[in-house]
C-alpha positions as CSV (number, residue, x, y, z in Angstrom):
1,M,1.1,-0.1,4.7
2,W,-0.8,3.2,6.0
3,A,1.7,3.8,8.9
4,L,4.6,1.9,7.8
5,T,5.5,3.0,4.5
6,S,6.7,6.4,3.4
7,E,3.9,5.7,0.6
8,S,1.6,7.8,3.0
9,A,2.2,11.1,2.2
10,L,-1.3,12.5,2.1
11,A,-0.7,16.0,-0.2
12,E,0.2,17.4,-3.2
13,R,3.4,19.8,-1.9
14,A,2.2,22.2,-4.5
15,D,-1.5,22.7,-3.1
16,R,0.3,24.8,-0.3
17,D,0.8,27.4,-2.5
18,K,-2.6,27.5,-4.3
19,P,-5.4,29.7,-3.3
20,I,-8.4,28.6,-1.2
21,N,-11.6,28.7,-2.9
22,I,-15.0,28.2,-0.6
23,E,-18.5,28.1,-1.6
24,S,-21.1,28.0,0.8
25,D,-25.0,29.0,0.9
26,S,-23.9,31.7,3.8
27,M,-20.5,33.5,5.1
28,I,-19.8,35.5,8.3
29,S,-16.4,36.8,8.4
30,D,-14.8,39.0,11.7
31,D,-12.0,40.4,10.2
32,A,-10.7,41.8,13.6
33,K,-10.1,37.9,15.0
34,K,-9.8,36.3,11.5
35,V,-12.4,33.9,11.7
36,S,-14.8,33.4,8.8
37,T,-17.5,30.9,9.1
38,F,-19.2,29.5,6.0
39,D,-22.4,27.2,6.4
40,G,-24.7,25.2,4.1
41,K,-23.3,23.3,1.7
42,V,-19.8,24.1,1.8
43,V,-16.8,23.2,-0.9
44,L,-13.7,24.1,0.4
45,V,-11.3,23.8,-2.7
46,Q,-6.8,24.5,-2.6
47,G,-5.4,22.8,-5.5
48,S,-6.1,18.7,-5.0
49,L,-7.9,19.2,-1.7
50,V,-11.5,19.1,-1.8
51,I,-13.5,19.5,1.6
52,R,-17.1,19.3,1.7
53,A,-19.2,19.9,5.0
54,D,-22.2,21.4,6.6
55,R,-19.9,24.3,8.0
56,I,-16.8,25.0,7.8
57,V,-14.9,27.4,10.5
58,V,-11.5,29.1,9.3
59,R,-9.3,30.7,11.4
60,Q,-5.9,32.9,10.1
61,D,-3.3,32.9,12.9
62,G,-0.7,36.0,13.0
63,D,1.6,34.3,10.8
64,G,-1.0,33.7,7.8
65,F,-1.2,29.8,8.9
66,Y,-4.7,28.6,9.0
67,H,-6.5,26.0,11.0
68,G,-10.2,24.8,9.7
69,V,-12.8,22.8,11.3
70,A,-15.5,21.0,8.8
71,S,-18.6,19.4,10.6
72,G,-21.1,17.6,8.4
73,K,-23.1,14.1,8.8
74,P,-20.7,13.2,7.2
75,A,-17.8,15.7,6.1
76,T,-15.9,14.9,3.6
77,F,-12.2,15.0,2.6
78,R,-10.4,14.2,-0.9
79,H,-6.9,14.7,-1.7
80,K,-4.1,13.6,-4.2
81,R,-0.9,11.9,-2.6
82,D,2.0,13.7,-3.7
83,G,4.2,12.1,-6.3
84,Y,1.4,9.6,-7.1
85,G,-1.9,9.4,-9.4
86,E,-3.9,8.0,-6.2
87,Y,-6.4,9.7,-4.0
88,I,-6.8,9.9,-0.2
89,D,-10.7,10.1,0.8
90,G,-11.9,10.2,4.1
91,E,-15.2,11.5,6.1
92,A,-15.6,11.9,9.6
93,F,-18.4,14.4,11.9
94,R,-15.4,16.6,12.3
95,I,-12.4,17.3,10.3
96,E,-9.6,19.3,11.2
97,Y,-7.0,20.9,9.1
98,D,-3.7,22.8,10.5
99,N,-1.3,23.8,7.5
100,K,1.1,25.3,9.9
101,L,1.5,21.6,11.6
102,E,0.8,19.9,8.7
103,R,-2.1,17.3,10.3
104,V,-5.2,16.8,9.5
105,E,-7.7,15.3,12.2
106,F,-10.8,13.1,11.8
107,F,-13.3,13.0,15.0
108,D,-16.0,10.6,15.3
109,A,-17.2,7.7,12.8
110,A,-13.6,8.6,11.1
111,R,-12.9,7.0,7.9
112,L,-9.9,7.0,5.1
113,R,-9.7,5.3,2.2
114,R,-6.5,5.1,-0.8
115,D,-7.6,4.0,-4.9
116,S,-5.7,0.8,-4.1
117,G,-8.3,-0.7,-1.8
118,D,-6.7,0.4,1.4
119,D,-9.4,1.4,4.3
120,I,-8.8,2.5,8.4
121,R,-11.6,3.2,10.2
122,G,-11.8,4.5,14.2
123,D,-13.2,6.8,16.4
124,F,-10.6,9.3,15.8
125,I,-7.7,9.4,13.3
126,S,-4.6,11.6,13.3
127,Y,-2.3,12.4,10.0
128,D,0.5,14.1,10.7
129,A,2.2,14.9,6.7
130,R,5.9,15.9,8.1
131,T,6.2,12.7,9.4
132,E,3.8,10.6,7.2
133,R,2.4,9.0,10.3
134,F,-1.0,7.9,11.2
135,T,-2.8,7.0,14.2
136,V,-6.0,5.6,14.6
137,K,-7.9,5.1,18.2
138,S,-11.4,3.8,19.2
139,T,-13.0,4.9,22.4
140,G,-14.1,1.1,22.6
141,E,-17.5,2.3,23.4
142,T,-19.9,0.8,20.8
143,S,-21.2,3.4,17.7
144,G,-23.5,2.7,14.8
145,M,-20.4,2.8,12.4
146,D,-18.7,0.0,14.2
147,R,-20.6,-2.3,16.8
148,E,-17.7,-3.3,18.7
149,G,-16.3,0.2,19.2
150,R,-12.3,-1.0,17.7
151,V,-9.9,0.2,15.1
152,R,-10.4,-1.8,12.0
153,A,-7.9,-1.8,8.8
154,T,-8.3,-3.3,5.5
155,I,-4.7,-3.5,3.5
156,M,-4.8,-4.8,0.2
157,P,-2.0,-6.1,-1.1
158,K,0.3,-4.1,-3.5
159,K,0.5,-5.8,-7.2
160,P,3.9,-5.5,-9.0
161,A,4.8,-2.7,-10.9
162,G,4.7,-4.1,-14.3
163,P,5.2,-7.7,-16.0
164,E,8.5,-9.4,-14.7
165,A,11.0,-9.4,-17.2
166,P,12.3,-13.3,-18.4
167,P,15.5,-14.2,-16.7
168,V,18.6,-13.4,-18.6
169,S,20.6,-16.3,-19.5
170,G,24.3,-16.6,-20.4
171,A,25.2,-15.1,-23.9
172,S,24.3,-16.7,-26.9
173,R,27.0,-18.5,-28.8
174,Q,27.1,-18.9,-32.4
175,D,29.1,-21.8,-33.5
């Protein structure tokens, strides 16, 4: 389950040590304020993390941590889960990532999916990688994505890891 198991790890831990590569149609950078704005078909890649958006604004704090805001119609997010061969895909009109707090937040028509078929939707989704906890909220207002303005979750049953071994019977005896 999304919120109840420790299997919810979002990111490859090794990705944090990899460089961030960004492609876009244009960029404006203010070194004094440590803010860079990338516009037009923006693709951000850091290890297994890929964010695609119309615009991404990246701020760096005094300690070297980054906070990014991606916006699009929708902006998309893809990341490999730590220790699993599974990916998490997300989308929203705005995605915020804070690598100091290890938190990803999805705003407006937010959706996260796992390869296993699990799918959650709401107006706001927050994932805290430190605690491996998801929060999903709805404003209760009608939107294009969800006519009832409610949180939606589909949780697929987990399949056994492999074929079960036949039961072991008592030791065979040769008479």
